[in-house]
C-alpha positions, 0 to 999 in steps of 0.5 A: 462245326464243333461236336458236343465233346469239343464244346465240353473240352473247350468249356473245361479249358476256359474254366481253367483260365477263368476260375483257377487263373483269373479268379484264384479259385484253386479248389476248382483244379480238384474238379477239372484236372486229372490226378495224373496230369502232366505239364510239359514246359518248353525245352527250346526257344524255337522248335518250328519253322519261322518262314512262310504260311507253314510256320504260322500253321504249325505254331497255331496247331501247337497252341491248340494242342496245349491242353488234352482233355479226357473224361471232362478233366485236363490230363496234359498241358504243353507250354511254349512261352515267348521269351524273346517278346518278354526280354524285349518288353522288359527292356533287356534287349531292344526291339528290332528296327522296323526297316530291318524286319521289312528288309529281311522279308524282301530278301526272302521273296 
């Protein structure tokens, strides 16, 4: 069950996406982002394991730590883009064949 502080922090992050990103109300940043806010863009393509349940657990943990909130204001953000997915979506590289993905999973078992 979420605590009051967790609920307030979630509301601040959701407000960031809803009002600043979606509604382009850039002035809201003055209310919810700390003056000493730091953004941490990604530096590597993959920095987590890619096999087994632990890989998914670590990826979700990293995702849930993108924002750090103190005193009702966002003070830090870490970004991790899916560059491989982007390159596939825009047609720069082809997607892997379905048989290839299935075979690699079976080989690991």
